[in-house]
C-alpha positions as CSV (number, residue, x, y, z in Angstrom):
1,M,-43.8,49.4,30.2
2,Q,-46.1,46.6,30.6
3,S,-44.6,44.6,27.6
4,F,-41.2,45.1,29.2
5,L,-42.4,43.6,32.3
6,R,-43.8,40.5,30.4
7,A,-40.5,39.8,29.1
8,P,-39.1,37.7,31.9
9,I,-42.4,35.9,32.2
10,V,-42.1,34.9,28.4
11,V,-38.6,33.8,28.7
12,S,-39.5,31.6,31.9
13,A,-42.4,30.0,30.1
14,L,-40.2,29.2,27.1
15,L,-37.6,27.5,29.3
16,A,-40.2,25.4,30.9
17,L,-41.8,24.5,27.8
18,V,-38.7,23.0,26.2
19,A,-37.2,21.6,29.4
20,T,-38.0,18.1,28.3
21,T,-35.8,18.4,25.2
22,A,-32.9,20.7,26.2
23,S,-31.3,22.2,29.2
24,A,-32.0,25.6,30.4
25,Q,-28.4,26.6,29.7
26,E,-28.8,25.5,26.1
27,V,-32.1,27.5,25.7
28,R,-30.6,30.6,27.1
29,R,-27.7,30.3,24.7
30,A,-30.1,29.7,21.7
31,I,-32.1,32.9,22.8
32,L,-29.2,35.2,23.7
33,V,-26.4,34.2,21.1
34,P,-27.2,35.1,17.5
35,A,-26.8,32.5,15.0
36,Q,-23.5,32.4,13.1
37,P,-23.5,32.6,9.3
38,Q,-22.9,29.3,7.6
39,R,-19.6,28.9,6.2
40,S,-18.9,27.8,2.7
41,A,-16.8,24.8,1.8
42,G,-14.1,27.2,0.6
43,D,-13.5,28.5,4.3
44,F,-12.3,25.0,5.1
45,I,-9.7,24.9,2.5
46,R,-6.2,25.7,3.6
47,K,-4.7,28.2,1.2
48,Q,-1.4,27.0,0.0
49,D,1.6,29.3,-0.4
50,P,2.2,30.2,-4.2
51,P,5.1,28.9,-6.1
52,R,8.6,30.2,-5.3
53,I,11.4,30.2,-8.1
54,S,14.9,31.4,-7.8
55,T,15.7,33.0,-11.0
56,R,19.4,33.1,-10.2
57,L,19.5,29.2,-9.7
58,L,17.1,28.4,-12.4
59,E,19.6,29.7,-15.0
60,T,22.2,27.0,-14.0
61,A,19.8,24.3,-13.2
62,N,19.5,21.5,-16.0
63,S,18.7,17.8,-16.4
64,E,22.2,16.7,-15.3
65,N,22.4,18.7,-11.9
66,T,18.8,18.4,-10.4
67,R,16.6,16.1,-8.3
68,L,13.1,16.1,-6.9
69,Q,11.7,16.0,-3.5
70,V,8.1,15.7,-2.6
71,S,6.9,16.5,0.8
72,L,3.4,14.8,1.5
73,S,2.9,16.5,4.8
74,K,3.7,20.0,3.4
75,Q,2.1,19.4,0.2
76,R,5.0,20.8,-1.6
77,V,7.6,19.7,-4.4
78,Y,11.1,21.0,-4.6
79,L,13.4,21.0,-7.7
80,I,17.0,20.8,-5.9
81,L,20.4,21.6,-7.3
82,T,22.6,18.4,-6.6
83,T,25.7,20.5,-6.7
84,T,24.8,22.9,-3.9
85,E,21.5,21.4,-2.4
86,E,19.8,24.7,-2.9
87,I,16.2,24.9,-3.7
88,V,15.4,26.1,-7.4
89,I,11.7,25.7,-7.2
90,D,9.5,25.4,-4.3
91,S,5.7,24.6,-5.4
92,P,2.4,23.5,-4.1
93,I,1.1,20.0,-4.9
94,S,-1.9,18.0,-4.5
95,S,-1.1,14.3,-3.8
96,G,-3.2,11.3,-3.5
97,K,-6.3,11.3,-1.2
98,R,-7.2,8.6,1.3
99,G,-7.6,5.3,-0.4
100,H,-5.4,6.5,-3.3
101,S,-2.4,7.6,-1.3
102,T,0.7,8.6,-3.3
103,P,3.5,6.0,-2.5
104,K,6.4,7.0,-0.5
105,G,9.8,6.0,-1.7
106,S,12.8,6.7,-3.7
107,Y,12.2,6.9,-7.5
108,K,13.7,7.8,-10.8
109,I,11.8,9.5,-13.7
110,L,10.8,6.6,-15.9
111,Q,9.0,8.4,-18.7
112,K,8.3,12.0,-19.9
113,N,5.3,12.8,-22.0
114,K,4.1,16.3,-22.6
115,D,0.5,15.4,-23.8
116,H,-0.1,12.1,-21.5
117,R,-3.4,10.8,-21.0
118,S,-4.6,8.5,-18.2
119,S,-5.2,4.7,-19.2
120,I,-7.4,4.3,-16.1
121,Y,-9.3,7.6,-15.3
122,G,-11.3,9.6,-17.9
123,D,-14.7,9.8,-19.8
124,F,-16.7,7.7,-22.1
125,V,-17.6,9.8,-25.2
126,D,-19.8,8.9,-28.2
127,R,-19.0,9.0,-32.1
128,S,-19.3,12.9,-32.3
129,G,-17.0,13.5,-29.1
130,R,-19.8,14.3,-26.8
131,V,-19.2,13.2,-23.2
132,V,-21.8,10.4,-22.1
133,R,-20.2,9.5,-18.8
134,R,-17.6,11.7,-16.9
135,G,-15.1,10.6,-14.3
136,V,-15.1,6.9,-15.0
137,S,-12.6,4.2,-14.1
138,T,-11.6,1.5,-16.5
139,R,-11.0,-0.7,-13.6
140,I,-14.7,-0.6,-12.7
141,D,-16.8,1.0,-15.4
142,S,-18.0,-0.5,-18.8
143,A,-18.3,1.6,-21.7
144,P,-22.0,2.0,-22.8
145,S,-22.7,0.8,-26.4
146,G,-21.7,3.3,-29.1
147,T,-19.0,5.1,-26.8
148,R,-15.3,4.9,-26.3
149,Y,-12.8,5.7,-23.5
150,V,-11.0,9.0,-23.5
151,G,-8.4,9.4,-20.8
152,A,-8.0,12.4,-18.7
153,P,-5.3,14.7,-19.8
154,M,-2.2,14.7,-17.6
155,R,-0.1,17.2,-19.3
156,W,3.8,17.5,-18.6
157,F,3.7,13.9,-17.3
158,M,6.8,12.6,-15.5
159,R,6.3,9.0,-14.4
160,L,7.6,7.8,-11.2
161,T,6.2,4.1,-11.0
162,N,5.2,1.4,-13.6
163,D,1.6,1.4,-12.3
164,G,1.0,5.1,-13.3
165,V,2.0,7.3,-10.4
166,G,3.7,10.5,-11.7
167,L,4.0,14.2,-11.6
168,H,1.6,16.4,-14.0
169,T,-0.4,19.3,-14.4
170,G,-3.8,19.3,-12.4
171,I,-6.1,21.1,-10.0
172,L,-4.9,22.0,-6.5
173,P,-7.8,22.4,-4.0
174,G,-5.3,22.9,-1.1
175,Y,-5.4,19.2,0.1
176,P,-4.7,15.7,-1.2
177,A,-7.3,15.1,-3.9
178,S,-5.7,13.0,-6.7
179,H,-5.9,9.2,-7.3
180,G,-2.2,8.9,-6.3
181,C,-0.4,11.2,-8.6
182,I,1.3,14.5,-7.7
183,R,-0.6,17.4,-9.3
184,L,1.3,20.5,-10.1
185,P,0.4,24.1,-11.3
186,E,0.7,24.1,-15.1
187,E,3.5,26.6,-15.4
188,I,5.3,24.7,-12.6
189,A,4.9,21.4,-14.4
190,A,6.1,22.6,-17.7
191,L,9.2,24.3,-15.8
192,I,10.2,21.1,-13.9
193,F,9.6,19.1,-17.1
194,S,12.1,21.1,-19.0
195,K,14.7,20.7,-16.2
196,V,14.6,17.0,-15.5
197,K,15.3,13.8,-17.7
198,I,14.5,10.1,-17.8
199,G,16.7,8.9,-14.6
200,T,16.5,12.1,-12.5
201,P,16.1,11.0,-9.0
202,A,12.9,11.8,-7.1
203,V,12.2,11.2,-3.4
204,V,8.6,11.1,-2.0
205,A,8.4,11.3,1.8
206,D,6.5,12.8,4.7
């Protein structure tokens, strides 16, 4: 009973003690409101809807009757039938991050390469193939003595611009994260690759 009566006194003393650094309201909140568990980085990543494929339309889609539409705001790519404007494939993407934004515009596929490698981003490896420096840029990094540059893999590459922007397989964290290219899930990249040709129209827009 005695310790119970002391509780208000202890709280009042604590409020007076910290009055110089915080308001009484802030102190009461700190005392009465339990601390919230710390959130992981994954909690802040917006989960993207999975790819959607129309098996009915996929059977009729080919390199002569398809086009690509990329939505940067929705972080989606669409393979569309030009004959009916129906969506054959609707898939999540990861486009260029801030400072490396994917350029908007109307393009045509300029090149197709199943096993393309980047000429700008990659690793420096030694003679035995061991990675010495990872995630380098040939624009700003110099290879240490005894090493060579190996470009990052960009499987199922479909080039849109002469300076290297295109669609290819890559990691999709749920937000724009690339150096300008449009990353796709592996199975979607391979499927789109099989349904387009050099010259297929592609529009990148908000």
